[in-house]
N, C-alpha and C positions, 0 to 999 in steps of 0.2 A: 594568559590562560588560553588553552587550546580551543578552537572552534568546536561547535557541537553539531553532530549529524544525527537526525532521526531516520532510521531505515524502516520503511513500512513494506515488509516482504510478504509475498504470497506463499513462498516456500523457503525453507532453510534446511539444508543437510546438516546433521544426520537425523533430524526429527521426521522427515519424510524421505521417500526414495530419491536417489540421486538423479538429477536432471539438470539441464542448462540453467533453469531458474533456481533450483535449490542450491546449486553450486555457487551461483551469483550471490544468493542470500547469505551464504557462509563466507565466501572469499572477500567480497568488497568491504563489509564491516571490519573484517580482520586486517585487511590492508590499511584501511583508514585509521584504525586504532593504532597500528604500528607507526603511522605517519604523524601521530600526536593529536588526533581528533578525539573528542569525547563522544562516545557512541551510546545510543539507545536503539534497540532492535525489536520489532514487533512482527508477529505473524498470527494467523488464525489457529485455534486449537482444533485442527481437523480431527475427525473421528478415528482416523487410522494412525494417530500418534499414540505410541505406547507410553503412558504417563509414568509408569513404574520404571521402565528402562531409561526414559529421558529424565527422570527425577524431577518431574514437575510438581509444584505445590501451589495451592491457592494463596493469594495475597489478600487477606480479609479486608485490610484497610483501603484497598483500591477497588474492591468489588462492591456490588450493591446498587450501582446506578441502574435506573431503568431507561432504556432507549426506546422511545415511542416511534414506531414505524406503521403508517397506515392505521392510526388510532389504536394500535395494540402495544402494550407494554412488553418489552423483552429484557429480562434481567441480564446485566453485564457481569461476567465472571472473569477475573484476571488471575492467570497463573504465571509462574516464572520458573526458569531453569537456567543453568549456565552451560554453554557449549563446552564439551570436554576439551582440555588442552588449550583453552583460550580464557581470557578474562571477560568475555562478552556474555552479558545476561540477555536472555530472550524473554520478552513478555508475550503471553499468549492470550488472545481475545477468545472467550468461550461463551457459549450460550446453548442451552439444551435444545432449543428448536432448530437452530441454524447449523450447529457443528457437531454436537455429541451424537455418536452412533451413525455418522454419515461420513462419506469419503470427501474428496476435494471437489473439483469441478463437476465430475460425473459420477453416477451411481454404479452399482455392480454390473449393470447391463450396458454401460458405456453411454448412457443418456445424460444430457445436462440436467441438473436439478432445476425445476421450474422457478424456484425462488432465488436463483443465483443473484439477481439484482438486489433483492432485499438483504441477502447475506453480505454483499459488498457494502451496502449502505451501513449496516450494523457494524461491520468491521471498521470502516473509516471513522464513524462517529465514536466507536469504542476506543480507538487509538487516541483520538484527539482529546476525549474526556479524561482518559488515563494520564496522558502527558500533562494536562492541566493539574490533575491531582498530585502528580510528581513534582510540580512547581519547577519544571525544567523548560528552558527556552532554547529551542534549536535554531541554529543559523541556516542549516540546510535540511529540507525534508525530502528524502529520496524514496520514491515509490516504484515498486516493481511488481508486475503482474496485473491482470484484469481486476483482481480482488481489491487492489488499492487505487483503482482508476478514478473513483469519485472523490478521493481525498483532496486532490488539488482544487476541485470546485468548492468544496467546503472551506478549505483554508482561505480562499480568496473571496468568499461571500459570508457564510454564516459565522466564521471565526475570524474575520478580518480585523475586528476591533479588539480581539483578545491580545493583551500585551505579549503573551508567549509566542504568538504566531504572526503578529503584525509585520515584522521585518524579515520573516523567514523566506528564503528562496526555495522554490519547489522544483524538483527534478523528477522526470518520469522516464523509466527505462522501458523500451518497446521490445516485446518478445514475440516469437512466432506462435507459441502455444496460446490458443484462444478458445473460448466456448464456441460451440457450433451454432446454437440458436440465438434468439433474441431474449430480452428481459421482460417482455410482456407490456400490456397496455397501461398497467398501473405504475410503471417504474418512475415516470416523471413526478407523479403525485407523491409516491413514497419518498422521493429524493428531497422534497420540500422540507426545509428546516430553517427557521429564522430568516436571514436574508438570502438563503439559497432558494430562490423562487422558481416555480415551474415556468414562469414567463421568460426566464433567461435561457430556456432550453428549446425555444421555438425553431432555431436554426437546424436542430437535429431531427432525424427521422421520428415518425410517430412511434415506432417500435425500436427501442434501443437494441442494437446488436453490437458485436465486438468492434465494428468500425466506428459506429457512433460513440461508443464508450471511449475508444481511443482518441477520437477527435475532441471529446470533452476534456480528457486528461491533458492533451496537448495545448488546448486553448487556455487552460488555467495553470499551466506550468511555466517556469522561467527558463528551463533548459531540458533538452531531450537527449536520451542515450539510445543509440541503435546497438542492440546487443549482439546481433549475428546477421549474416547475409540472408537468413531465412525469414526475416521479418517481412510481413506482407507489404507489397509495393504500394498499395493504396494508402496505407498508414504512413509510410516513408514520404510519399509525395505530399500528403497533407502537412506533415511536420516541416518539410522544406518550404512549403508555401507560407507557413506561419512566420517565417523569418526568426524563429527562436534558435538560439545556439544549439547545435547538434554535435554530440560526441560519438564517434565510432569507438565501440568498446575495444580497448587495446589488448594485445596478446602479451606484451612485455611492459615492465615499469608501470604496472597498473596503479599502484598507490600514488605515484607522482603525477600521472596523467589526470587522475580524478581530482587530486588535490588542486592542480592548476585550473581545472574546469570549475570546481567549486569556488575557488578564490576569485575568478573572473566574474562569476555570477554575483558574488557578494559585493564586488566593487561597483556594480551597476545601480 
């Protein structure tokens, strides 16, 4: 039976405008499916996604969980669609407060949303709870974009004893596009869940910004991908100092290069 890869994407083309990140979100799952891997792919249901054009529909049996962040209940809504001309299903994490009627990282004026940190927390926990409901056990969890950057921390702490995630290897792809500001004073408290304790975050700055979030993702990942030369040097330096395996995103033979990278991680 083929190995299983969970892709946790910030963006996937064609549901959001084409970019380096959304192209990655489309291309890599497609390559890996062609290489014989079983795929599940997730992304946020950003407010700029046209549900009718994308043919999204709610999955009632997966929806209905409440994710508690900072003592507030946030209902989890799961929607699904199939990428045209592929056999890849995409699961969308949705919530009225965090995603509906709102754009992606920045608002109409180009300003970061002040609750971006909470949105990332909700997305990560929503993905993991949905995968549990699907009764699906990934061998690799591949995260891309700042929106997925807290997920490695959760996999290795709060969800480490869950049979579906206990043996999974986590990969984080580093991109150049990052939020401009920080995630506020409450971020560490909001991040707490089960064994994901705020005490584990003492080494990071008081206010999480993109650099601290990137460090968190690297520290709790098993492998790192540098997607392009434009990735900020301070993130690259931190990844190199971690001694984690680092893959330079290839321009050719993408499926085989990633397959080799995944298989080496699974052997460790």
